[in-house]
N, C-alpha and C positions, 0 to 999 in steps of 0.2 A: 504494500500500499504506499510506503514512503518512497520508494525508489521507482523510477521509470526503467523499462528496459527496451531493448531494441531486437527487432525480429525482421529479418530480411531488410536491413537498413531503414526501416521505419520505426517510429517510436510508439509504444503502447504505454499509456498514461492512466494511472487510477483516477486522475482528475475528470477524465471523460466519463467514467461510470458514475462518480459522484455528482458531476453537473447533470447528468441524465435523470439521476435519482431525485435531485432537488427539484427539477423541473416537473417530473412525472408525479411527485407527491402531491403537488398543487392542483392536479387534475382530478376531475370528478371521476372519470373512467381512466384507469390506470393501465399502461402498457405492460408493466412488471409488477403485478399486484402482490407477489410474494416477498418482494424485497423491502424490508423495513430499516428504520434508522440503525438498528443493532447490526445489520449487514454491512453498512457503510462505515460507521464509527464504532468499531469493536473497542470496548473498554480495555485499559491495560490489564494484563494478566487474566483475560477472559480466555476460556477455551474456544479455539476456532474448530468449528465443526465442519466436516466435509459437506454436510447438508446446505450450510450457509455458501460455501464456495460454489457448489453446484447451482444454487439458485441465483447467485450473482453472475456467474459465468454460463448463463443459459441463453437459449435461442430467444426468448422473449426480451431479454435485456439488450442483445444484438439487433433484434428487430427494432426495438424501441429507439436506440441509438441511430440506426439508419434512418428511421422515420424522422427523427429531429434533425439530422443532417440534411435530409431531402427537403424539408420545409425551412432550411435556414435557421433553425434555432440553435444549432451546435455548428462548431468549426468543421470544415471538410476533413481535417486531420482525424477526427474521431471516427471516420468511416473504416480505417484499418484497424482501430481497436475493436470495432465491431465485428469485423472479419475474423479477427483473432479470437474473440469471445465465441463466435459461432464454431470455429474449429476446436476449441476446447470443449464445447458442449458435445460435439460429435466424438471427441475422444472419451469423454465421460460415458457416452451411450455405448461405445465400443467395449469399454473396460467392463461395463456392467451388463453386457449382453449375455443372456443364457443360452442363445443359439444363433445360428447363422441367419435364420429367418425371423425377423422382428417387425415391430410396427414402424420404426423409423429406419430407413436404409442406411 
């Protein structure tokens, strides 16, 4: 959360996720309804749960960031972060798959 990192010479920042969350929490109909303030601002020495990471790095957050970028509410640099989040979501799905044939390809 504190450090940015680079993937394929593009920057992924936690700032994009927190900006999206702050904008989304003000909406009546939320794009990422499972993400709460505890997901974004984890208290010191709190247990980080895989469930929280999976909910933050989910397709709904990636789609929400893409939507905000498309409507000009967020910087176009955030689009790569959304692509990265979607890739991590796909990895979570692969690791949790019980068979080769599932609901998500």
